[in-house]
C-alpha positions in Angstrom: 2.4 4.1 25.3 6.0 4.1 24.4 8.5 4.8 27.2 8.6 8.4 28.4 12.4 8.2 28.0 11.8 8.6 24.3 11.4 12.3 23.6 9.5 11.7 20.4 6.7 9.3 21.2 3.4 10.1 19.5 0.2 8.3 20.3 -2.9 8.2 18.1 -6.2 7.0 19.3 -9.8 7.3 18.4 -10.8 9.0 21.6 -11.9 12.6 21.2 -8.8 14.0 23.0 -5.6 15.8 22.1 -2.5 13.7 22.3 0.8 15.6 22.4 4.5 14.6 22.2 5.8 13.3 25.5 8.1 16.2 25.8 5.0 18.5 26.0 6.1 20.4 22.8 3.2 22.0 21.0 5.0 22.0 17.7 3.5 18.8 16.4 0.6 16.7 17.6 -2.3 14.7 16.4 -5.8 15.8 17.5 -8.8 13.6 17.1 -11.8 15.8 16.7 -14.4 13.0 16.8 -14.3 9.2 16.6 -14.6 9.5 12.9 -12.5 12.5 12.0 -8.8 12.8 12.4 -6.8 16.0 11.6 -3.1 16.5 11.5 -2.0 19.8 13.1 1.5 19.7 11.8 2.7 19.5 8.2 5.6 17.3 9.3 5.8 14.7 11.9 9.1 12.9 12.5 8.8 10.8 15.7 11.0 8.0 16.8 8.0 6.2 18.1 4.3 6.3 17.1 1.6 4.4 18.8 -1.4 3.7 16.6 -4.9 2.9 17.9 -7.3 3.2 15.1 -9.6 0.2 15.6 -12.7 1.9 14.2 -14.9 2.2 11.2 -14.4 5.0 8.7 -17.2 7.5 8.6 -19.9 7.3 5.9 -20.5 10.4 3.8 -24.0 11.2 2.4 -24.1 11.1 -1.3 -26.4 14.0 -1.2 -24.0 16.3 0.6 -21.0 15.5 -1.7 -18.8 17.1 0.9 -15.1 16.2 0.5 -13.8 14.6 3.7 -10.9 12.4 4.6 -12.7 9.5 3.0 -15.5 10.0 0.5 -16.9 6.5 0.2 -19.9 4.6 1.5 -18.4 2.2 4.1 -20.7 -0.8 4.5 -20.6 -2.5 7.9 -18.6 -5.6 8.3 -20.7 -8.7 7.6 -20.6 -12.4 6.8 -20.4 -11.7 3.1 -20.0 -8.3 1.3 -22.9 -6.7 -0.3 -23.1 -6.9 -4.1 -22.5 -3.6 -5.9 -24.0 -2.2 -9.1 -21.3 -2.8 -11.7 -22.4 0.4 -13.5 -21.8 2.6 -10.5 -18.2 2.3 -9.2 -17.5 2.7 -5.5 -15.3 5.9 -5.1 -12.8 6.3 -2.3 -11.3 9.7 -2.2 -7.7 10.4 -1.2 -7.8 13.9 0.4 -4.6 15.8 -0.3 -6.0 19.3 -0.9 -5.5 20.4 -4.5 -3.8 17.1 -5.2 -6.8 14.9 -4.1 -7.9 12.2 -6.4 -10.5 9.4 -6.6 -10.1 5.6 -6.5 -12.7 4.0 -8.7 -13.5 0.4 -7.7 -15.9 -1.9 -9.6 -16.5 -4.5 -12.3 -16.3 -3.5 -16.0 -14.8 0.0 -15.4 -12.6 -0.3 -18.4 -15.8 -0.3 -20.4 -16.7 3.1 -19.1 -14.4 5.5 -21.1 -15.5 8.7 -19.3 -13.8 7.5 -16.1 -10.4 7.6 -17.6 -10.9 10.4 -20.2 -11.8 13.0 -17.6 -8.4 12.6 -15.9 -6.3 12.9 -19.1 -4.8 16.3 -19.5 -3.6 17.2 -23.0 -3.7 15.1 -26.1 -0.9 12.7 -25.7 -0.9 9.5 -23.6 1.8 6.9 -22.9 0.6 3.6 -21.6 3.3 1.7 -19.6 2.7 -2.0 -19.3 4.4 -5.4 -19.4 4.6 -8.4 -21.6 2.1 -10.3 -19.5 -0.6 -7.7 -19.1 -0.3 -6.1 -22.6 -2.0 -9.0 -24.5 -4.8 -9.0 -22.0 -5.7 -5.4 -21.5 -3.7 -2.9 -23.6 -6.2 -2.8 -26.5 -9.1 -2.3 -24.0 -7.3 0.6 -22.3 -6.4 2.3 -25.6 -10.0 2.0 -26.7 -11.2 3.5 -23.3 -8.8 6.4 -23.8 -9.8 7.2 -27.4 -13.4 6.1 -27.8 -15.4 9.2 -28.8 -12.2 11.2 -28.2 -10.3 11.3 -31.6 -8.0 14.2 -30.5 -6.1 11.9 -28.1 -3.2 9.8 -29.4 -1.9 6.9 -27.4 1.6 5.4 -27.4 2.7 2.4 -25.5 5.8 0.8 -24.1 5.8 -2.9 -23.2 8.4 -3.8 -20.5 9.6 -7.2 -19.4 7.6 -8.7 -16.5 9.1 -9.2 -13.1 10.4 -7.6 -10.0 14.0 -8.0 -11.2 13.2 -5.5 -14.0 12.2 -2.7 -11.6 15.5 -1.0 -12.1 17.3 1.9 -13.8 17.8 0.1 -17.1 14.1 -0.6 -17.5 13.2 2.9 -16.4 15.3 4.2 -19.2 13.1 2.4 -21.7 10.2 4.5 -20.6 12.1 7.7 -21.0 13.4 6.6 -24.4 9.8 6.1 -25.6 8.6 9.3 -24.2 11.4 11.3 -25.7 11.2 9.6 -29.1 7.5 10.3 -29.1 8.1 13.9 -28.4 5.7 14.0 -25.5 5.3 17.3 -23.7 4.4 18.5 -20.2 0.7 18.1 -20.8 1.0 14.4 -21.6 -0.4 11.7 -19.3 1.4 8.5 -18.4 -0.8 5.5 -17.6 0.5 2.6 -15.5 -1.3 -0.7 -16.6 -0.2 -3.6 -14.5 0.9 -4.7 -11.1 3.0 -3.0 -8.4 6.2 -3.1 -10.4 4.7 -1.3 -13.4 2.8 1.2 -11.1 5.9 2.1 -9.1 8.2 2.3 -12.2 5.7 4.3 -14.3 4.9 6.7 -11.4 8.6 7.4 -10.9 9.0 8.0 -14.7 6.1 10.4 -14.6 7.6 12.2 -11.6 10.9 12.6 -13.4 10.0 13.2 -17.0 10.2 16.9 -17.8 10.2 17.3 -14.0 6.7 15.9 -13.6 3.8 14.9 -15.9 0.3 13.6 -15.1 -0.2 9.9 -14.6 -3.0 7.4 -13.9 -2.9 4.1 -12.2 -4.8 1.1 -13.6 -3.7 -1.7 -11.2 -4.3 -5.3 -12.4 -3.2 -7.3 -9.3 -4.6 -7.6 -5.8 -1.3 -6.3 -4.4 -1.5 -3.2 -6.6 -5.2 -2.6 -6.1 -5.1 -2.7 -2.3 -1.8 -1.1 -1.7 0.9 0.0 -4.1 -1.3 2.0 -6.5 -2.7 4.2 -3.7 -0.7 6.9 -2.0 1.9 8.1 -4.5 4.9 6.0 -3.5 6.9 5.5 -6.7 10.3 4.2 -7.3 12.8 1.5 -8.4 15.0 -1.0 -6.6 18.8 -0.9 -6.2 20.9 -4.0 -5.9 21.6 -3.0 -2.3 18.0 -2.4 -1.2 14.4 -2.4 -2.3 12.7 0.9 -3.3 15.7 3.0 -2.3 15.3 5.3 -5.3 12.0 7.0 -5.9 9.7 9.9 -5.2 6.3 10.7 -3.6 4.1 11.5 -6.6 0.4 11.3 -6.7 -1.7 10.1 -9.6 -4.7 11.8 -11.2 -6.8 8.8 -10.3 -6.7 5.1 -9.6 -9.0 2.9 -11.7 -9.5 -0.6 -10.2 -11.5 -2.8 -12.6 -12.0 -5.9 -10.5 -12.5 -8.0 -13.7 -8.8 -7.8 -14.3 -8.4 -10.2 -11.4 -10.0 -13.0 -13.4 -6.7 -13.6 -15.2 -4.5 -13.3 -12.1 -2.5 -16.4 -11.1 -3.4 -18.0 -7.7 0.0 -17.2 -6.4 -0.4 -13.5 -7.2 -3.8 -13.5 -5.5 -2.4 -14.8 -2.3 0.5 -12.4 -2.4 -1.9 -9.5 -2.6 -4.0 -10.8 0.3 -0.9 -10.4 2.6 -1.4 -6.6 2.4 -5.2 -7.0 3.0 -4.4 -8.9 6.2 -1.9 -6.2 7.2 -4.6 -3.5 7.4 -6.6 -5.6 9.8 -3.7 -6.2 12.1 -2.4 -2.6 12.3 -5.7 -0.6 12.5 -8.9 -2.4 11.7 -9.7 -5.4 13.9 -13.3 -5.7 12.6 -11.8 -6.0 9.0 -9.4 -8.7 10.3 -12.3 -10.6 11.8 -14.3 -10.3 8.5 -11.3 -11.8 6.7 -11.2 -14.7 9.1 -14.8 -15.5 8.2 -14.3 -14.9 4.5 -10.8 -16.1 3.6 -12.1 -19.1 1.6 -14.4 -16.8 -0.4 -11.5 -14.5 -1.1 -9.3 -17.4 -2.2 -12.2 -18.6 -4.4 -12.3 -15.1 -6.0 -15.9 -14.4 -4.9 -16.5 -11.1 -6.6 -18.4 -9.4 -3.8 -15.8 -10.5 -1.2 -12.9 -9.3 -3.3 -14.7 -6.0 -4.0 -15.3 -5.4 -0.3 -11.7 -6.3 0.7 -10.3 -4.0 -2.0 -12.6 -1.1 -0.9 -11.9 -1.5 2.8 -8.2 -1.7 2.2 -8.2 1.4 0.0 -10.2 3.3 2.7 -7.7 2.4 5.3 -4.7 3.5 3.2 -6.4 6.6 1.9 -7.1 7.8 5.4 -3.5 7.3 6.5 -2.1 8.9 3.4 -4.4 11.9 3.9 -2.8 12.4 7.3 0.8 11.7 6.5 1.5 11.8 2.8 5.3 11.6 2.9 5.7 9.1 5.7 6.7 11.5 8.5 5.6 8.9 11.0 2.1 7.6 10.9 2.3 6.3 7.3 5.2 4.1 8.3 2.8 1.9 10.2 1.5 0.6 6.9 4.9 -1.2 6.5 4.2 -3.9 9.1 6.5 -6.8 8.2 8.1 -4.9 5.3 11.5 -4.4 7.0 12.0 -8.1 7.4 10.3 -8.8 4.1 12.5 -6.4 2.1 15.6 -8.1 3.6 14.3 -11.4 2.2 13.6 -10.0 -1.3 17.0 -8.2 -1.4 19.1 -11.1 -0.2 17.2 -13.9 -1.9 17.0 -12.0 -5.2 14.2 -9.8 -6.5 11.4 -11.9 -8.0 12.4 -15.2 -6.4 9.6 -14.6 -3.9 6.6 -12.3 -4.6 6.5 -9.2 -2.5 3.4 -10.3 -0.5 5.1 -13.7 0.2 8.1 -11.9 1.8 5.8 -9.5 3.6 3.8 -12.4 5.0 6.9 -13.9 6.6 7.9 -10.4 7.7 4.6 -10.0 9.5 5.1 -13.4 11.3 8.5 -12.2 12.4 7.2 -8.8 13.6 4.4 -10.6 15.5 6.9 -13.0 17.0 9.1 -10.1 18.2 6.0 -8.2 19.5 5.1 -11.3 21.6 8.7 -11.6 22.9 8.5 -8.0 24.1 5.3 -8.8 25.9 3.2 -6.4 23.8 0.6 -8.9 22.5 -0.8 -12.1 23.8 -0.4 -15.6 22.3 -3.9 -15.6 20.7 -2.8 -12.9 18.2 0.3 -14.9 17.2 -1.9 -18.0 16.5 -4.5 -16.0 14.6 -1.8 -14.5 12.3 -0.3 -17.9 11.6 -3.7 -19.3 10.9 -4.9 -16.7 8.5 -1.7 -16.6 6.5 -1.7 -20.4 6.1 -5.3 -20.2 4.9 -4.2 -17.7 2.3 -1.5 -20.2 1.3 1.3 -17.8 2.2 4.7 -18.8 3.7 5.4 -18.2 7.4 9.1 -18.9 7.5 11.9 -17.3 5.5 13.9 -19.1 2.8 16.5 -21.6 4.2 19.4 -19.6 2.7 18.7 -16.6 4.9 21.0 -15.9 7.8 21.0 -13.5 10.7 23.8 -11.5 9.0 21.8 -11.2 5.8 18.8 -9.8 7.7 20.9 -7.3 9.7 23.0 -6.0 6.7 19.9 -5.2 4.6 17.9 -3.9 7.5 20.7 -1.5 8.3 20.0 0.5 5.1 16.2 0.3 5.4 14.4 3.6 4.8 13.1 3.7 8.3 16.6 3.9 9.9 17.0 7.3 11.5 20.3 8.4 13.0 21.6 4.9 12.9 18.5 3.6 14.8 16.4 0.9 13.2 12.7 1.6 13.8 10.2 -1.1 13.4 6.4 -1.5 13.1 5.3 -3.9 15.8 1.9 -4.9 17.3 1.0 -3.6 20.8 -2.1 -4.1 22.8 -5.4 -5.6 21.4 -5.8 -6.6 17.8 -5.8 -3.6 15.5 -3.1 -1.6 17.3 0.6 -1.1 16.5 3.6 1.1 17.2 6.3 2.5 15.0 9.3 2.7 17.3 13.0 2.4 17.8 12.4 2.1 21.6 12.5 -1.7 22.0 14.8 -4.3 23.6 17.4 -5.2 21.0 17.6 -8.7 22.5 14.1 -9.4 21.3 15.1 -8.6 17.7 18.1 -10.9 18.0 16.0 -13.7 19.5 13.4 -13.4 16.7 16.1 -13.5 14.0 17.8 -16.6 15.6 14.4 -18.3 15.9 13.7 -18.0 12.2 17.1 -18.7 10.6 19.8 -21.3 11.1 22.7 -19.0 11.7 
């Protein structure tokens, strides 16, 4: 537990007990009704410290009952290799947000099943937002999926330059220009076809255009499929910080055709696996252990292994988003390593390192700091280094980084509250973490000095 001197320390565990704030306030607490069901008793949670202990499996839901729960997906047990799935029947993970709930479809060949997309298009006008790399590969296939047997729908497209450095206001304007020139109305649907940059940028455009229009996510990278396309975080970068401008805005659906990974460069594959590794570290030790046994299969693009990793990651994120959509506290734990990683991306230059590469180093730094605080044992530190190296991810920041660079960017991080930098750190056995500002500042300084020259 976080120190009782902290008036806003919230603990979450899988034990069937009620866990309140340490100040005994009844205004906001998390209650676990059973080991497989978690409910949020407050519409807003804003703690300075959250302790997360969710090392468990997600409940299975009978296909016969079709009852909507926090996660509506068959969750296969962790095993040596993932079970093969029927390509004609996508796995469905449901993000439960009341009347804004939506499905995540996962499977092979889903772009060849037009009904999956068409049932989520409202109105007769669609704008596909993609980039110069993805457009030649999948734009025609997506347009066909949207229009096949559906002649009343017309599709426009805007092809943006590829790269993190284009996730900015100038590029966003190109989407608005196309939408306005095409005279799209409030019943139109925006479709994000690409990786995390396209998904974030298109989602923010959809949230802003005419004060909000429908949009669909079709992620084509591991990073986007396991993380950025799920949960409704949209936005663009600012020269002073990553993702500082944006909105929470949920899609109508997320369609993950795993066949799109066949054209993904190896570097992008490894970058996405950083987020997969993250889920195991913060809340799913069994999943992390599965990754340790199957990393070579993932790197070799084994279809069944990739499908399982994507599904399990989406289940983890969907559950957290269902409990804390707008990052009042719990959802922040999904950002393990991101505060350090964003500092690298901002200082080094957007696009110089891929997001997952920066996050991988950020996780190593967060783990190092957790160990210095005495919150985890040495074995976890070694396991994190090992699995990241097997995924061919960096474990040290660029040589040009300095302590001052890290501190200046971290000072404007979105998780700063009242001038206090809150971090996600590991605490306890594997699969547990804390989101807290209640830590010894000396440990942060020691970690920064250990990883940079000055």
